[in-house]
PLY file of the C-alpha trace (Angstrom):
ply
format ascii 1.0
element vertex 274
property float x
property float y
property float z
element edge 273
property int vertex1
property int vertex2
end_header
-0.81 -9.67 -17.11
2.39 -11.26 -18.34
3.43 -12.46 -14.87
1.83 -15.74 -14.00
0.03 -16.02 -10.68
2.31 -18.90 -9.76
5.46 -16.86 -10.27
4.00 -13.98 -8.24
3.21 -16.33 -5.38
6.65 -17.86 -5.60
8.33 -14.49 -5.41
6.26 -13.48 -2.43
6.92 -16.65 -0.44
10.58 -17.33 -1.08
13.65 -15.67 -2.53
14.60 -19.12 -3.66
17.02 -18.02 -6.35
19.43 -17.35 -3.49
19.10 -20.86 -2.05
22.53 -22.15 -0.93
24.26 -24.62 -3.19
23.47 -27.45 -0.78
20.86 -28.84 -3.14
21.69 -32.24 -4.52
21.95 -31.14 -8.10
19.85 -30.67 -11.18
17.32 -33.34 -11.95
17.44 -34.25 -15.65
14.33 -33.30 -17.56
11.81 -36.11 -17.82
11.31 -37.92 -21.09
8.77 -35.83 -22.99
6.99 -39.00 -24.02
6.16 -39.62 -20.37
4.15 -36.39 -20.22
3.98 -33.54 -17.70
2.95 -35.86 -14.86
6.11 -37.93 -15.09
7.94 -38.08 -11.74
10.43 -35.30 -11.24
11.38 -36.26 -7.68
10.00 -38.13 -4.67
9.73 -36.95 -1.07
8.86 -39.60 1.52
7.55 -41.71 -1.32
5.26 -39.00 -2.77
5.89 -37.92 -6.35
6.62 -34.33 -7.38
5.51 -34.19 -11.04
7.68 -32.77 -13.78
4.94 -30.25 -14.60
5.43 -28.55 -11.23
9.12 -28.01 -11.94
8.33 -26.78 -15.46
5.81 -24.26 -14.12
8.30 -22.81 -11.64
11.04 -22.62 -14.23
8.74 -20.90 -16.71
7.72 -18.37 -14.07
11.29 -17.53 -13.19
12.33 -17.17 -16.82
9.36 -14.83 -17.35
10.82 -12.63 -14.58
14.18 -12.43 -16.35
16.05 -15.28 -14.64
18.53 -17.09 -16.84
17.95 -20.83 -17.26
21.11 -22.26 -15.78
22.05 -25.14 -13.44
22.06 -22.94 -10.32
18.48 -21.87 -10.96
17.34 -25.43 -11.60
19.04 -26.57 -8.42
17.28 -23.82 -6.46
13.90 -24.75 -7.92
14.46 -28.41 -7.10
15.29 -27.54 -3.50
12.27 -25.26 -3.29
9.97 -28.01 -4.57
11.37 -30.45 -2.03
10.91 -28.01 0.84
7.37 -27.23 -0.23
6.51 -30.91 -0.40
8.00 -31.55 3.03
6.05 -28.67 4.56
2.83 -29.66 2.74
3.13 -33.22 4.02
3.75 -31.99 7.56
0.77 -29.64 7.36
-1.42 -32.52 6.22
-0.04 -34.77 8.96
-1.23 -32.39 11.65
-4.62 -32.00 9.99
-4.33 -28.53 8.46
-5.88 -29.72 5.19
-9.05 -30.76 7.05
-9.82 -27.32 8.44
-12.69 -25.57 6.57
-10.92 -22.21 6.47
-7.80 -23.82 4.97
-9.85 -25.74 2.42
-11.50 -22.45 1.43
-8.10 -20.79 0.94
-6.88 -23.73 -1.14
-9.95 -23.45 -3.35
-9.40 -19.70 -3.78
-5.77 -20.35 -4.77
-6.89 -23.00 -7.27
-9.39 -20.57 -8.77
-6.73 -17.85 -9.02
-4.42 -20.10 -11.01
-7.25 -21.15 -13.34
-8.41 -17.57 -13.83
-4.89 -16.35 -14.55
-4.32 -19.13 -17.09
-7.68 -18.50 -18.75
-7.24 -14.74 -19.05
-3.68 -15.06 -20.35
-4.94 -17.49 -22.97
-7.85 -15.17 -23.83
-5.48 -12.26 -24.43
-3.23 -14.39 -26.65
-6.19 -15.52 -28.73
-7.52 -11.97 -29.10
-4.54 -9.78 -30.02
-4.97 -6.02 -30.22
-4.61 -4.82 -33.82
-2.38 -1.97 -34.97
-5.38 0.03 -36.17
-7.03 -0.10 -32.74
-3.79 0.95 -31.05
-3.35 3.97 -33.34
-6.97 5.00 -32.81
-6.46 4.88 -29.04
-3.26 6.91 -29.39
-5.04 9.66 -31.32
-7.94 9.63 -28.86
-5.60 10.19 -25.93
-3.67 12.90 -27.75
-6.92 14.76 -28.44
-7.88 14.52 -24.77
-4.53 15.86 -23.58
-4.49 18.87 -25.89
-1.31 20.71 -26.79
-0.34 22.51 -23.56
1.00 21.77 -20.09
0.28 24.02 -17.13
2.36 24.84 -14.08
0.00 25.89 -11.30
-0.34 26.37 -7.55
-3.41 26.13 -5.38
-4.68 26.66 -1.86
-7.22 24.04 -0.82
-9.73 25.09 1.82
-12.69 23.45 3.54
-15.39 25.96 2.67
-16.20 28.87 0.40
-15.88 31.51 3.10
-12.32 30.46 3.94
-11.45 30.55 0.23
-12.89 34.05 -0.11
-10.86 35.20 2.87
-7.69 33.80 1.27
-8.46 35.68 -1.95
-9.00 38.89 0.02
-5.58 38.46 1.63
-4.02 37.94 -1.82
-5.70 41.14 -2.98
-3.94 42.94 -0.14
-0.57 41.72 -1.40
0.13 38.65 0.74
2.28 35.92 -0.80
0.41 33.06 -2.46
3.14 30.64 -1.39
3.01 31.75 2.24
-0.77 31.50 2.37
-0.66 28.00 0.86
1.81 26.88 3.51
-0.29 28.37 6.28
-3.82 27.54 5.10
-3.93 24.77 2.50
-5.50 21.43 3.39
-3.62 19.64 0.61
-0.73 17.75 2.28
0.86 16.96 -1.07
1.49 20.57 -2.08
1.12 22.58 1.16
4.80 22.60 2.11
5.77 23.55 -1.45
3.65 26.68 -1.35
0.82 24.97 -3.19
3.05 24.01 -6.12
1.42 21.31 -8.30
4.24 21.17 -10.84
3.73 20.69 -14.55
0.61 18.81 -15.56
-1.92 18.42 -18.32
-5.43 19.79 -17.65
-6.79 16.25 -17.97
-4.84 15.38 -14.80
-7.17 17.52 -12.71
-10.87 17.33 -11.90
-12.98 19.26 -14.40
-13.86 22.36 -12.30
-10.18 22.83 -11.43
-8.90 22.41 -15.00
-11.58 24.69 -16.46
-10.69 27.49 -14.04
-6.94 26.99 -14.45
-6.95 27.12 -18.26
-8.81 30.46 -18.23
-6.04 32.16 -16.26
-3.18 34.15 -17.72
0.39 33.82 -16.51
0.68 34.99 -12.88
-3.09 35.34 -12.41
-5.14 33.68 -9.69
-8.85 32.92 -9.47
-10.89 35.82 -8.11
-13.68 33.49 -7.05
-13.31 30.19 -5.17
-13.41 27.02 -7.29
-15.42 24.14 -5.86
-14.50 20.49 -6.47
-15.04 17.17 -4.72
-11.89 17.91 -2.69
-13.02 21.26 -1.31
-12.62 24.89 -2.35
-9.59 25.99 -4.38
-7.78 29.23 -4.99
-5.66 28.64 -8.10
-2.72 30.54 -9.56
-1.21 29.86 -12.97
2.57 30.12 -13.04
3.21 29.47 -16.73
2.38 27.25 -19.69
4.42 25.37 -22.25
3.88 23.28 -25.34
3.04 19.66 -24.60
5.54 17.30 -26.24
3.62 14.10 -26.78
5.53 10.81 -26.98
5.47 9.08 -30.34
3.16 6.17 -31.08
6.07 3.70 -31.01
7.22 4.99 -27.62
3.86 4.32 -25.96
2.73 1.31 -27.99
3.49 -1.20 -25.18
1.46 0.84 -22.67
-1.38 1.25 -25.17
-1.39 -2.49 -25.75
-1.67 -3.21 -22.03
-4.38 -0.56 -21.67
-6.53 -2.05 -24.43
-5.88 -5.59 -23.24
-7.11 -4.62 -19.79
-10.21 -2.99 -21.24
-10.87 -6.05 -23.39
-10.52 -8.41 -20.41
-12.76 -6.23 -18.24
-15.43 -6.22 -20.95
-15.14 -9.98 -21.37
-15.60 -10.48 -17.62
-18.62 -8.15 -17.65
-20.14 -10.07 -20.58
-19.69 -13.38 -18.77
-21.16 -11.87 -15.61
-24.23 -10.64 -17.47
-24.76 -14.08 -19.01
-24.37 -15.94 -15.73
-27.36 -17.19 -13.76
-26.77 -16.17 -10.15
-29.24 -17.32 -7.53
0 1
1 2
2 3
3 4
4 5
5 6
6 7
7 8
8 9
9 10
10 11
11 12
12 13
13 14
14 15
15 16
16 17
17 18
18 19
19 20
20 21
21 22
22 23
23 24
24 25
25 26
26 27
27 28
28 29
29 30
30 31
31 32
32 33
33 34
34 35
35 36
36 37
37 38
38 39
39 40
40 41
41 42
42 43
43 44
44 45
45 46
46 47
47 48
48 49
49 50
50 51
51 52
52 53
53 54
54 55
55 56
56 57
57 58
58 59
59 60
60 61
61 62
62 63
63 64
64 65
65 66
66 67
67 68
68 69
69 70
70 71
71 72
72 73
73 74
74 75
75 76
76 77
77 78
78 79
79 80
80 81
81 82
82 83
83 84
84 85
85 86
86 87
87 88
88 89
89 90
90 91
91 92
92 93
93 94
94 95
95 96
96 97
97 98
98 99
99 100
100 101
101 102
102 103
103 104
104 105
105 106
106 107
107 108
108 109
109 110
110 111
111 112
112 113
113 114
114 115
115 116
116 117
117 118
118 119
119 120
120 121
121 122
122 123
123 124
124 125
125 126
126 127
127 128
128 129
129 130
130 131
131 132
132 133
133 134
134 135
135 136
136 137
137 138
138 139
139 140
140 141
141 142
142 143
143 144
144 145
145 146
146 147
147 148
148 149
149 150
150 151
151 152
152 153
153 154
154 155
155 156
156 157
157 158
158 159
159 160
160 161
161 162
162 163
163 164
164 165
165 166
166 167
167 168
168 169
169 170
170 171
171 172
172 173
173 174
174 175
175 176
176 177
177 178
178 179
179 180
180 181
181 182
182 183
183 184
184 185
185 186
186 187
187 188
188 189
189 190
190 191
191 192
192 193
193 194
194 195
195 196
196 197
197 198
198 199
199 200
200 201
201 202
202 203
203 204
204 205
205 206
206 207
207 208
208 209
209 210
210 211
211 212
212 213
213 214
214 215
215 216
216 217
217 218
218 219
219 220
220 221
221 222
222 223
223 224
224 225
225 226
226 227
227 228
228 229
229 230
230 231
231 232
232 233
233 234
234 235
235 236
236 237
237 238
238 239
239 240
240 241
241 242
242 243
243 244
244 245
245 246
246 247
247 248
248 249
249 250
250 251
251 252
252 253
253 254
254 255
255 256
256 257
257 258
258 259
259 260
260 261
261 262
262 263
263 264
264 265
265 266
266 267
267 268
268 269
269 270
270 271
271 272
272 273
């Protein structure tokens, strides 16, 4: 949310910070009294406003670029090149094509939406109390343990029962997972899912897993939206939760996103759509 749409577009189109030092030099900032639409430069007689330069500079600084002459030179050259290309595109009639006009309008909307939502977030800061409440809510959901498990994912219940029968006869869980599992992410690791919190898994899986003791596997297949599982618990350990201060930035972004999504939903519900 902190990156402006303009800076994201700029980064995608050009790595202009590496522009050769062939640019003519840094244009002095316009007199503030002249306003943001004061001329910054002219290309074939058409003005590039100061505001356009300011927007690019702000975007680059937001991405960690240091405001220095080389950066300003690169931005100036980028603005000139864009203006040249825009003029050429207009000369050959690109701006008259309906599909291009539609894309221009979508880009205009994107910039307006990004500016509006950034402003909305600034005007509605997330309070410390709300952040701490969210922290405690997440901690309660995660519980106090992590689980190291393996599984064999199969397409139907009968296949899962056959895998369990083979385990009962002493076959290796890891070997069966490599041979039978339909889960490409864990198959080659013998079904190893690593350490995870129960909340990381779908409910049927986590409920079955947490009932197992160390080294035990499910005696009945476990059905989920992914298929049928045979699960083995390797071991458990105490979950070491990060402190509130460590996750405060992530919590802030999480609640900001939820706030923005709710705001958009409220506006959508109020809108008259025909």
